[in-house]
ZADO-1210 file (C-alpha; in nm, 4 decimals, padded with zeros to 6 digits):
<atoms>
<atom x="00.0000" y="00.0000" z="00.0000" code="UNK" pos="1"/>
<atom x="00.1168" y="00.3521" z="-00.0819" code="UNK" pos="2"/>
<atom x="00.1789" y="00.5163" z="00.2588" code="UNK" pos="3"/>
<atom x="00.1243" y="00.8775" z="00.1552" code="UNK" pos="4"/>
<atom x="-00.2534" y="00.8416" z="00.1592" code="UNK" pos="5"/>
<atom x="-00.3003" y="01.2202" z="00.1808" code="UNK" pos="6"/>
<atom x="-00.1820" y="01.2583" z="-00.1802" code="UNK" pos="7"/>
<atom x="-00.5281" y="01.1995" z="-00.3286" code="UNK" pos="8"/>
<atom x="-00.7119" y="01.4034" z="-00.0659" code="UNK" pos="9"/>
<atom x="-00.9005" y="01.1124" z="00.0947" code="UNK" pos="10"/>
<atom x="-00.8947" y="01.0042" z="00.4558" code="UNK" pos="11"/>
<atom x="-00.6901" y="00.6995" z="00.5544" code="UNK" pos="12"/>
<atom x="-01.0050" y="00.5113" z="00.6511" code="UNK" pos="13"/>
<atom x="-01.1626" y="00.5765" z="00.3111" code="UNK" pos="14"/>
<atom x="-00.8399" y="00.4846" z="00.1342" code="UNK" pos="15"/>
<atom x="-00.8350" y="00.1469" z="00.3100" code="UNK" pos="16"/>
<atom x="-01.2019" y="00.0830" z="00.2348" code="UNK" pos="17"/>
<atom x="-01.1659" y="00.1741" z="-00.1334" code="UNK" pos="18"/>
<atom x="-00.8605" y="-00.0471" z="-00.1760" code="UNK" pos="19"/>
<atom x="-00.9915" y="-00.3500" z="00.0114" code="UNK" pos="20"/>
<atom x="-01.3618" y="-00.3570" z="-00.0803" code="UNK" pos="21"/>
<atom x="-01.3133" y="-00.5571" z="-00.4053" code="UNK" pos="22"/>
<atom x="-01.1387" y="-00.8318" z="-00.2073" code="UNK" pos="23"/>
<atom x="-01.4192" y="-00.8354" z="00.0489" code="UNK" pos="24"/>
<atom x="-01.6721" y="-00.8794" z="-00.2328" code="UNK" pos="25"/>
<atom x="-01.4774" y="-01.1937" z="-00.3279" code="UNK" pos="26"/>
<atom x="-01.5003" y="-01.3334" z="00.0246" code="UNK" pos="27"/>
<atom x="-01.1981" y="-01.1940" z="00.2098" code="UNK" pos="28"/>
<atom x="-01.2308" y="-01.2422" z="00.5874" code="UNK" pos="29"/>
<atom x="-00.8957" y="-01.1064" z="00.7065" code="UNK" pos="30"/>
<atom x="-00.6992" y="-00.8051" z="00.5821" code="UNK" pos="31"/>
<atom x="-00.3353" y="-00.7388" z="00.6793" code="UNK" pos="32"/>
<atom x="-00.2164" y="-00.3816" z="00.6264" code="UNK" pos="33"/>
<atom x="00.1542" y="-00.2912" z="00.5953" code="UNK" pos="34"/>
<atom x="00.4008" y="-00.1538" z="00.8476" code="UNK" pos="35"/>
<atom x="00.4152" y="00.2096" z="00.9600" code="UNK" pos="36"/>
<atom x="00.0810" y="00.3100" z="00.8099" code="UNK" pos="37"/>
<atom x="-00.0334" y="00.4680" z="01.1354" code="UNK" pos="38"/>
<atom x="00.2870" y="00.6696" z="01.1743" code="UNK" pos="39"/>
<atom x="00.1848" y="00.8815" z="00.8770" code="UNK" pos="40"/>
<atom x="-00.0880" y="01.0341" z="01.0929" code="UNK" pos="41"/>
<atom x="00.1742" y="01.1548" z="01.3408" code="UNK" pos="42"/>
<atom x="00.3799" y="01.3051" z="01.0584" code="UNK" pos="43"/>
<atom x="00.0725" y="01.4809" z="00.9241" code="UNK" pos="44"/>
<atom x="-00.0080" y="01.6265" z="01.2671" code="UNK" pos="45"/>
<atom x="00.3464" y="01.7561" z="01.3002" code="UNK" pos="46"/>
<atom x="00.3332" y="01.9194" z="00.9581" code="UNK" pos="47"/>
<atom x="00.5971" y="01.7017" z="00.7942" code="UNK" pos="48"/>
<atom x="00.5884" y="01.7276" z="00.4128" code="UNK" pos="49"/>
<atom x="00.4716" y="01.4259" z="00.2129" code="UNK" pos="50"/>
<atom x="00.7989" y="01.4310" z="00.0232" code="UNK" pos="51"/>
<atom x="00.9968" y="01.3722" z="00.3441" code="UNK" pos="52"/>
<atom x="01.1195" y="01.0204" z="00.4279" code="UNK" pos="53"/>
<atom x="00.8143" y="00.8433" z="00.5561" code="UNK" pos="54"/>
<atom x="00.7073" y="00.7402" z="00.9042" code="UNK" pos="55"/>
<atom x="00.9652" y="00.6539" z="01.1651" code="UNK" pos="56"/>
<atom x="01.2522" y="00.7859" z="00.9537" code="UNK" pos="57"/>
<atom x="01.1012" y="01.1330" z="00.9393" code="UNK" pos="58"/>
<atom x="01.0057" y="01.1367" z="01.3058" code="UNK" pos="59"/>
<atom x="01.3507" y="01.0116" z="01.3986" code="UNK" pos="60"/>
<atom x="01.4914" y="01.3492" z="01.2993" code="UNK" pos="61"/>
<atom x="01.2747" y="01.5149" z="01.5651" code="UNK" pos="62"/>
<atom x="01.3314" y="01.5213" z="01.9392" code="UNK" pos="63"/>
<atom x="01.0676" y="01.2687" z="02.0475" code="UNK" pos="64"/>
<atom x="01.0872" y="01.3854" z="02.4073" code="UNK" pos="65"/>
<atom x="00.9597" y="01.7313" z="02.3165" code="UNK" pos="66"/>
<atom x="00.6087" y="01.7887" z="02.4599" code="UNK" pos="67"/>
<atom x="00.4505" y="01.8820" z="02.1258" code="UNK" pos="68"/>
<atom x="00.5864" y="01.5667" z="01.9607" code="UNK" pos="69"/>
<atom x="00.4693" y="01.3517" z="02.2505" code="UNK" pos="70"/>
<atom x="00.1204" y="01.4982" z="02.2308" code="UNK" pos="71"/>
<atom x="00.1104" y="01.4448" z="01.8543" code="UNK" pos="72"/>
<atom x="00.2117" y="01.0823" z="01.8956" code="UNK" pos="73"/>
<atom x="-00.0619" y="01.0185" z="02.1526" code="UNK" pos="74"/>
<atom x="-00.3261" y="01.1787" z="01.9311" code="UNK" pos="75"/>
<atom x="-00.1956" y="00.9897" z="01.6283" code="UNK" pos="76"/>
<atom x="-00.2190" y="00.6623" z="01.8184" code="UNK" pos="77"/>
<atom x="-00.5818" y="00.7275" z="01.9115" code="UNK" pos="78"/>
<atom x="-00.6671" y="00.8424" z="01.5608" code="UNK" pos="79"/>
<atom x="-00.5004" y="00.5445" z="01.3896" code="UNK" pos="80"/>
<atom x="-00.6836" y="00.3025" z="01.6193" code="UNK" pos="81"/>
<atom x="-01.0147" y="00.4708" z="01.5350" code="UNK" pos="82"/>
<atom x="-00.9317" y="00.4564" z="01.1631" code="UNK" pos="83"/>
<atom x="-00.8676" y="00.0817" z="01.1716" code="UNK" pos="84"/>
<atom x="-01.1817" y="00.0172" z="01.3765" code="UNK" pos="85"/>
<atom x="-01.3928" y="00.2227" z="01.1348" code="UNK" pos="86"/>
<atom x="-01.2458" y="00.0482" z="00.8298" code="UNK" pos="87"/>
<atom x="-01.2938" y="-00.3012" z="00.9748" code="UNK" pos="88"/>
<atom x="-01.6546" y="-00.2265" z="01.0644" code="UNK" pos="89"/>
<atom x="-01.7309" y="-00.0638" z="00.7292" code="UNK" pos="90"/>
<atom x="-01.5848" y="-00.3614" z="00.5410" code="UNK" pos="91"/>
<atom x="-01.7109" y="-00.6328" z="00.7752" code="UNK" pos="92"/>
<atom x="-01.3691" y="-00.8022" z="00.8002" code="UNK" pos="93"/>
<atom x="-01.1013" y="-00.8722" z="01.0571" code="UNK" pos="94"/>
<atom x="-00.8173" y="-00.6245" z="01.0143" code="UNK" pos="95"/>
<atom x="-00.4511" y="-00.6247" z="01.1128" code="UNK" pos="96"/>
<atom x="-00.3830" y="-00.2530" z="01.1330" code="UNK" pos="97"/>
<atom x="-00.0589" y="-00.1122" z="00.9928" code="UNK" pos="98"/>
<atom x="00.1856" y="-00.0447" z="01.2754" code="UNK" pos="99"/>
<atom x="00.1564" y="00.2846" z="01.4568" code="UNK" pos="100"/>
<atom x="00.2923" y="00.4727" z="01.7580" code="UNK" pos="101"/>
<atom x="00.1742" y="00.3493" z="02.0957" code="UNK" pos="102"/>
<atom x="00.2581" y="00.5486" z="02.4086" code="UNK" pos="103"/>
<atom x="00.2376" y="00.3692" z="02.7423" code="UNK" pos="104"/>
<atom x="00.1212" y="00.5254" z="03.0673" code="UNK" pos="105"/>
<atom x="00.4875" y="00.5604" z="03.1584" code="UNK" pos="106"/>
<atom x="00.5487" y="00.7583" z="02.8370" code="UNK" pos="107"/>
<atom x="00.7414" y="00.4767" z="02.6717" code="UNK" pos="108"/>
<atom x="00.7040" y="00.4777" z="02.2937" code="UNK" pos="109"/>
<atom x="00.6441" y="00.1554" z="02.0974" code="UNK" pos="110"/>
<atom x="00.5844" y="00.0539" z="01.7399" code="UNK" pos="111"/>
<atom x="00.2674" y="-00.1551" z="01.7692" code="UNK" pos="112"/>
<atom x="-00.0141" y="-00.3037" z="01.5613" code="UNK" pos="113"/>
<atom x="-00.3726" y="-00.3903" z="01.6585" code="UNK" pos="114"/>
<atom x="-00.5955" y="-00.6734" z="01.5412" code="UNK" pos="115"/>
<atom x="-00.9549" y="-00.5534" z="01.4998" code="UNK" pos="116"/>
<atom x="-01.2639" y="-00.7723" z="01.4600" code="UNK" pos="117"/>
<atom x="-01.5344" y="-00.7211" z="01.1996" code="UNK" pos="118"/>
<atom x="-01.7428" y="-00.5265" z="01.4512" code="UNK" pos="119"/>
<atom x="-01.4689" y="-00.2665" z="01.4917" code="UNK" pos="120"/>
<atom x="-01.3413" y="-00.3850" z="01.8311" code="UNK" pos="121"/>
<atom x="-00.9694" y="-00.4229" z="01.9073" code="UNK" pos="122"/>
<atom x="-00.9081" y="-00.7875" z="02.0022" code="UNK" pos="123"/>
<atom x="-00.5372" y="-00.7615" z="02.0737" code="UNK" pos="124"/>
<atom x="-00.2091" y="-00.5773" z="02.0240" code="UNK" pos="125"/>
<atom x="00.1467" y="-00.6685" z="01.9392" code="UNK" pos="126"/>
<atom x="00.4433" y="-00.4431" z="02.0100" code="UNK" pos="127"/>
<atom x="00.7673" y="-00.4734" z="01.8147" code="UNK" pos="128"/>
<atom x="01.0011" y="-00.6765" z="02.0350" code="UNK" pos="129"/>
<atom x="01.3372" y="-00.6263" z="01.8564" code="UNK" pos="130"/>
<atom x="01.4739" y="-00.2896" z="01.7475" code="UNK" pos="131"/>
<atom x="01.7505" y="-00.1902" z="01.5111" code="UNK" pos="132"/>
<atom x="02.0273" y="00.0344" z="01.6386" code="UNK" pos="133"/>
<atom x="01.8713" y="00.3306" z="01.4578" code="UNK" pos="134"/>
<atom x="01.5261" y="00.2611" z="01.6024" code="UNK" pos="135"/>
<atom x="01.6761" y="00.2625" z="01.9518" code="UNK" pos="136"/>
<atom x="01.8362" y="00.6020" z="01.8906" code="UNK" pos="137"/>
<atom x="01.4925" y="00.7350" z="01.7946" code="UNK" pos="138"/>
<atom x="01.3628" y="00.6583" z="02.1418" code="UNK" pos="139"/>
<atom x="01.1565" y="00.3477" z="02.0719" code="UNK" pos="140"/>
<atom x="01.1185" y="00.0827" z="02.3423" code="UNK" pos="141"/>
<atom x="01.1125" y="-00.2940" z="02.2954" code="UNK" pos="142"/>
<atom x="00.7923" y="-00.4843" z="02.3550" code="UNK" pos="143"/>
<atom x="00.8289" y="-00.7666" z="02.6048" code="UNK" pos="144"/>
<atom x="00.5201" y="-00.9780" z="02.5400" code="UNK" pos="145"/>
<atom x="00.4015" y="-01.2009" z="02.2565" code="UNK" pos="146"/>
<atom x="00.0403" y="-01.2987" z="02.2033" code="UNK" pos="147"/>
<atom x="-00.1648" y="-01.5064" z="01.9616" code="UNK" pos="148"/>
<atom x="-00.5015" y="-01.3750" z="01.8461" code="UNK" pos="149"/>
<atom x="-00.7819" y="-01.6054" z="01.7293" code="UNK" pos="150"/>
<atom x="-00.9567" y="-01.5034" z="01.4043" code="UNK" pos="151"/>
<atom x="-01.1785" y="-01.6844" z="01.1494" code="UNK" pos="152"/>
<atom x="-00.8742" y="-01.7057" z="00.9198" code="UNK" pos="153"/>
<atom x="-00.6498" y="-01.8666" z="01.1798" code="UNK" pos="154"/>
<atom x="-00.4563" y="-01.7967" z="01.4981" code="UNK" pos="155"/>
<atom x="-00.2433" y="-01.4904" z="01.4254" code="UNK" pos="156"/>
<atom x="00.1051" y="-01.4081" z="01.5469" code="UNK" pos="157"/>
<atom x="00.2450" y="-01.0688" z="01.4428" code="UNK" pos="158"/>
<atom x="00.6067" y="-00.9967" z="01.3491" code="UNK" pos="159"/>
<atom x="00.6774" y="-00.6240" z="01.3230" code="UNK" pos="160"/>
<atom x="00.9705" y="-00.5017" z="01.1136" code="UNK" pos="161"/>
<atom x="01.2951" y="-00.6270" z="01.2754" code="UNK" pos="162"/>
<atom x="01.1166" y="-00.9100" z="01.4612" code="UNK" pos="163"/>
<atom x="01.1178" y="-01.1247" z="01.1485" code="UNK" pos="164"/>
<atom x="01.4971" y="-01.1595" z="01.1617" code="UNK" pos="165"/>
<atom x="01.4930" y="-01.3281" z="01.5047" code="UNK" pos="166"/>
<atom x="01.3838" y="-01.6952" z="01.4849" code="UNK" pos="167"/>
<atom x="01.2902" y="-01.6967" z="01.8538" code="UNK" pos="168"/>
<atom x="00.9958" y="-01.4639" z="01.7901" code="UNK" pos="169"/>
<atom x="00.8317" y="-01.6820" z="01.5270" code="UNK" pos="170"/>
<atom x="00.9024" y="-02.0004" z="01.7235" code="UNK" pos="171"/>
<atom x="00.7588" y="-01.8611" z="02.0473" code="UNK" pos="172"/>
<atom x="00.4444" y="-01.7427" z="01.8682" code="UNK" pos="173"/>
<atom x="00.3979" y="-02.0837" z="01.7070" code="UNK" pos="174"/>
<atom x="00.4552" y="-02.2641" z="02.0373" code="UNK" pos="175"/>
<atom x="00.1798" y="-02.0408" z="02.1748" code="UNK" pos="176"/>
<atom x="-00.0488" y="-02.1759" z="01.9021" code="UNK" pos="177"/>
<atom x="-00.0138" y="-01.9428" z="01.6027" code="UNK" pos="178"/>
<atom x="-00.0752" y="-02.1037" z="01.2631" code="UNK" pos="179"/>
<atom x="-00.0588" y="-01.7766" z="01.0633" code="UNK" pos="180"/>
<atom x="00.2352" y="-01.5386" z="01.0986" code="UNK" pos="181"/>
<atom x="00.1811" y="-01.1818" z="00.9766" code="UNK" pos="182"/>
<atom x="00.4903" y="-00.9781" z="00.8950" code="UNK" pos="183"/>
<atom x="00.4583" y="-00.6051" z="00.8368" code="UNK" pos="184"/>
<atom x="00.7650" y="-00.5118" z="00.6350" code="UNK" pos="185"/>
<atom x="00.9197" y="-00.1936" z="00.4999" code="UNK" pos="186"/>
<atom x="01.2324" y="-00.1740" z="00.2845" code="UNK" pos="187"/>
<atom x="01.3865" y="00.1326" z="00.1274" code="UNK" pos="188"/>
<atom x="01.4380" y="00.1364" z="-00.2469" code="UNK" pos="189"/>
<atom x="01.8124" y="00.1595" z="-00.1843" code="UNK" pos="190"/>
<atom x="01.8157" y="-00.1682" z="00.0093" code="UNK" pos="191"/>
<atom x="01.5493" y="-00.3835" z="-00.1485" code="UNK" pos="192"/>
<atom x="01.5693" y="-00.7598" z="-00.1763" code="UNK" pos="193"/>
<atom x="01.5161" y="-01.0224" z="-00.4375" code="UNK" pos="194"/>
<atom x="01.1530" y="-01.1029" z="-00.5137" code="UNK" pos="195"/>
<atom x="01.0543" y="-01.4557" z="-00.6104" code="UNK" pos="196"/>
<atom x="00.7415" y="-01.5284" z="-00.8102" code="UNK" pos="197"/>
<atom x="00.5319" y="-01.8361" z="-00.8797" code="UNK" pos="198"/>
<atom x="00.6694" y="-01.8728" z="-01.2322" code="UNK" pos="199"/>
<atom x="01.0040" y="-01.9702" z="-01.0868" code="UNK" pos="200"/>
<atom x="01.1558" y="-01.6352" z="-01.1851" code="UNK" pos="201"/>
<atom x="01.3650" y="-01.4163" z="-00.9589" code="UNK" pos="202"/>
<atom x="01.3614" y="-01.0390" z="-00.9904" code="UNK" pos="203"/>
<atom x="01.6551" y="-00.8972" z="-00.7992" code="UNK" pos="204"/>
<atom x="01.6377" y="-00.5380" z="-00.6810" code="UNK" pos="205"/>
<atom x="01.9775" y="-00.5641" z="-00.5116" code="UNK" pos="206"/>
<atom x="02.0475" y="-00.7879" z="-00.2122" code="UNK" pos="207"/>
<atom x="01.9732" y="-01.1468" z="-00.3125" code="UNK" pos="208"/>
<atom x="01.7834" y="-01.4650" z="-00.2417" code="UNK" pos="209"/>
<atom x="01.9576" y="-01.5435" z="00.0868" code="UNK" pos="210"/>
<atom x="01.8227" y="-01.2196" z="00.2349" code="UNK" pos="211"/>
<atom x="01.4725" y="-01.2881" z="00.1026" code="UNK" pos="212"/>
<atom x="01.4755" y="-01.6411" z="00.2448" code="UNK" pos="213"/>
<atom x="01.5978" y="-01.5179" z="00.5845" code="UNK" pos="214"/>
<atom x="01.2728" y="-01.3347" z="00.6487" code="UNK" pos="215"/>
<atom x="00.9199" y="-01.4712" z="00.6696" code="UNK" pos="216"/>
<atom x="00.9903" y="-01.7555" z="00.4246" code="UNK" pos="217"/>
<atom x="01.2293" y="-01.9063" z="00.6801" code="UNK" pos="218"/>
<atom x="00.9840" y="-01.8693" z="00.9683" code="UNK" pos="219"/>
<atom x="00.7075" y="-02.0394" z="00.7702" code="UNK" pos="220"/>
<atom x="00.9236" y="-02.3365" z="00.6745" code="UNK" pos="221"/>
<atom x="01.0702" y="-02.3724" z="01.0240" code="UNK" pos="222"/>
<atom x="00.7311" y="-02.3702" z="01.1958" code="UNK" pos="223"/>
<atom x="00.4905" y="-02.5222" z="00.9381" code="UNK" pos="224"/>
<atom x="00.2479" y="-02.2289" z="00.9269" code="UNK" pos="225"/>
<atom x="00.1099" y="-01.9787" z="00.6785" code="UNK" pos="226"/>
<atom x="00.2824" y="-01.6413" z="00.6438" code="UNK" pos="227"/>
<atom x="00.1346" y="-01.3107" z="00.5274" code="UNK" pos="228"/>
<atom x="00.3892" y="-01.0450" z="00.4303" code="UNK" pos="229"/>
<atom x="00.2308" y="-00.7013" z="00.3877" code="UNK" pos="230"/>
<atom x="00.4595" y="-00.4212" z="00.2707" code="UNK" pos="231"/>
<atom x="00.4784" y="-00.0506" z="00.1945" code="UNK" pos="232"/>
<atom x="00.5223" y="00.0711" z="-00.1635" code="UNK" pos="233"/>
<atom x="00.5907" y="00.4324" z="-00.2571" code="UNK" pos="234"/>
<atom x="00.7280" y="00.7065" z="-00.0350" code="UNK" pos="235"/>
<atom x="01.0795" y="00.5673" z="-00.0741" code="UNK" pos="236"/>
<atom x="00.9773" y="00.2039" z="-00.0215" code="UNK" pos="237"/>
<atom x="00.9415" y="-00.0948" z="-00.2526" code="UNK" pos="238"/>
<atom x="00.8321" y="-00.4509" z="-00.1846" code="UNK" pos="239"/>
<atom x="00.6019" y="-00.7241" z="-00.3019" code="UNK" pos="240"/>
<atom x="00.3289" y="-00.8640" z="-00.0790" code="UNK" pos="241"/>
<atom x="00.3612" y="-01.2413" z="-00.0483" code="UNK" pos="242"/>
<atom x="00.1668" y="-01.5284" z="00.1047" code="UNK" pos="243"/>
<atom x="00.3998" y="-01.8062" z="00.2191" code="UNK" pos="244"/>
<atom x="00.3163" y="-02.1694" z="00.2964" code="UNK" pos="245"/>
<atom x="00.5117" y="-02.4895" z="00.3672" code="UNK" pos="246"/>
<atom x="00.6905" y="-02.6153" z="00.0566" code="UNK" pos="247"/>
<atom x="00.4609" y="-02.9162" z="00.0273" code="UNK" pos="248"/>
<atom x="00.1570" y="-02.6904" z="-00.0158" code="UNK" pos="249"/>
<atom x="00.2884" y="-02.4785" z="-00.3050" code="UNK" pos="250"/>
<atom x="00.2739" y="-02.5741" z="-00.6717" code="UNK" pos="251"/>
<atom x="00.6366" y="-02.4921" z="-00.7405" code="UNK" pos="252"/>
<atom x="00.7589" y="-02.6422" z="-00.4120" code="UNK" pos="253"/>
<atom x="00.9050" y="-02.2987" z="-00.3450" code="UNK" pos="254"/>
<atom x="00.7041" y="-02.1942" z="-00.0401" code="UNK" pos="255"/>
<atom x="00.5238" y="-01.9133" z="-00.2247" code="UNK" pos="256"/>
<atom x="00.1469" y="-01.9538" z="-00.2275" code="UNK" pos="257"/>
<atom x="00.0733" y="-01.6173" z="-00.3899" code="UNK" pos="258"/>
<atom x="00.2530" y="-01.2931" z="-00.4658" code="UNK" pos="259"/>
<atom x="00.1572" y="-00.9437" z="-00.5761" code="UNK" pos="260"/>
<atom x="00.2293" y="-00.8562" z="-00.9362" code="UNK" pos="261"/>
<atom x="00.4071" y="-00.5288" z="-00.8676" code="UNK" pos="262"/>
<atom x="00.6584" y="-00.3960" z="-00.6167" code="UNK" pos="263"/>
<atom x="00.5775" y="-00.0258" z="-00.6503" code="UNK" pos="264"/>
<atom x="00.2013" y="00.0266" z="-00.6574" code="UNK" pos="265"/>
<atom x="-00.1133" y="-00.0349" z="-00.4512" code="UNK" pos="266"/>
<atom x="-00.2391" y="-00.3889" z="-00.4899" code="UNK" pos="267"/>
<atom x="-00.4569" y="-00.6305" z="-00.2943" code="UNK" pos="268"/>
<atom x="-00.3273" y="-00.9867" z="-00.2817" code="UNK" pos="269"/>
<atom x="-00.6114" y="-01.2318" z="-00.2256" code="UNK" pos="270"/>
<atom x="-00.5646" y="-01.6002" z="-00.1476" code="UNK" pos="271"/>
<atom x="-00.7249" y="-01.8806" z="00.0518" code="UNK" pos="272"/>
<atom x="-00.5592" y="-02.0365" z="00.3553" code="UNK" pos="273"/>
<atom x="-00.6522" y="-02.4063" z="00.3712" code="UNK" pos="274"/>
<atom x="-00.6058" y="-02.4853" z="00.7393" code="UNK" pos="275"/>
<atom x="-00.6988" y="-02.8520" z="00.6925" code="UNK" pos="276"/>
<atom x="-00.4288" y="-02.8956" z="00.4286" code="UNK" pos="277"/>
<atom x="-00.1836" y="-02.7233" z="00.6628" code="UNK" pos="278"/>
<atom x="-00.2725" y="-02.9658" z="00.9405" code="UNK" pos="279"/>
<atom x="-00.2083" y="-03.2572" z="00.7037" code="UNK" pos="280"/>
<atom x="00.1469" y="-03.1276" z="00.6534" code="UNK" pos="281"/>
<atom x="00.1969" y="-03.1024" z="01.0290" code="UNK" pos="282"/>
<atom x="00.0568" y="-03.4530" z="01.0846" code="UNK" pos="283"/>
<atom x="00.2846" y="-03.6005" z="00.8192" code="UNK" pos="284"/>
<atom x="00.6019" y="-03.4461" z="00.9608" code="UNK" pos="285"/>
<atom x="00.5377" y="-03.3292" z="01.3211" code="UNK" pos="286"/>
<atom x="00.8450" y="-03.1154" z="01.3850" code="UNK" pos="287"/>
<atom x="00.7422" y="-03.0197" z="01.7378" code="UNK" pos="288"/>
<atom x="00.7511" y="-03.3830" z="01.8443" code="UNK" pos="289"/>
<atom x="01.1221" y="-03.3811" z="01.7624" code="UNK" pos="290"/>
<atom x="01.2285" y="-03.0929" z="01.9873" code="UNK" pos="291"/>
<atom x="01.5023" y="-03.1690" z="02.2386" code="UNK" pos="292"/>
<atom x="01.3457" y="-02.9792" z="02.5267" code="UNK" pos="293"/>
<atom x="01.5846" y="-03.1099" z="02.7937" code="UNK" pos="294"/>
<atom x="01.8803" y="-02.9646" z="02.6049" code="UNK" pos="295"/>
<atom x="01.7025" y="-02.6309" z="02.5466" code="UNK" pos="296"/>
<atom x="01.6186" y="-02.5968" z="02.9147" code="UNK" pos="297"/>
<atom x="01.9808" y="-02.6570" z="03.0060" code="UNK" pos="298"/>
<atom x="02.1454" y="-02.4156" z="02.7608" code="UNK" pos="299"/>
<atom x="01.9016" y="-02.1410" z="02.6673" code="UNK" pos="300"/>
<atom x="01.8417" y="-01.9804" z="03.0107" code="UNK" pos="301"/>
<atom x="02.2182" y="-01.9648" z="03.0693" code="UNK" pos="302"/>
<atom x="02.2818" y="-01.8129" z="02.7256" code="UNK" pos="303"/>
<atom x="02.0205" y="-01.5404" z="02.7704" code="UNK" pos="304"/>
<atom x="02.1416" y="-01.4661" z="03.1226" code="UNK" pos="305"/>
<atom x="02.4951" y="-01.4259" z="02.9878" code="UNK" pos="306"/>
<atom x="02.3747" y="-01.1742" z="02.7274" code="UNK" pos="307"/>
<atom x="02.1940" y="-00.9685" z="02.9931" code="UNK" pos="308"/>
<atom x="02.5104" y="-00.9523" z="03.2010" code="UNK" pos="309"/>
</atoms>
């Protein structure tokens, strides 16, 4: 989705409804919006120009501790939540809202995303749990909790931005019961990755297949779940929305169930998640029955304690 929704003069809620309604008419039950969409509201409130680097990058140049910025972030958080609730209710679908600022009672700032039901009620939140060095310098805090949210399209676990690069996050979510991982991604045009399509063709925009496979594709294969990758396009970003599945479930045995046709324009990617077929894959090769839990319990606590020290 193009993040600079103000360009055509419509509200963000109307932009979401206009873009998604054709998919709803074809039976869509769950919509996953891309990363950082809610941060644009904060930028708009602070008077940042549309041509500026979008979202967190633009706000990172400001002093987030300044009172006027803090107030704008709080208002933006409330407004973005209302926008997602209105859009979900208007469309009659479950909605994973694009990540947005969330300010805690202790004034800690998070990048977070809500899951909203078809009645417009927030059913759960996920905060980004791993931050890049740059994100830390901007004043963001790490989330410390992971949750799985039940929807008609499956049990959702959300991976926000950097979280996708840490296998522990996806594994913990799946051990908690998630069978659909949703990754909200955002990549600058200067650092884009290879895109793989269902025709067996690779379209490299710079980095390569190893980088592409280290993201949600890896988490899906390692945990035998579906993966929805929703990305920003425009405003300095490029990417191609992708639906991942275990290799056995995809026609090319490549782990790609469906993929958007473009990496630089608005597009709705619509596909069906066959949860019964997914369970058949799990039953055939039950990876969780093969975990060596005694070894993990012995080594992992000590390793994490050593890092904290």
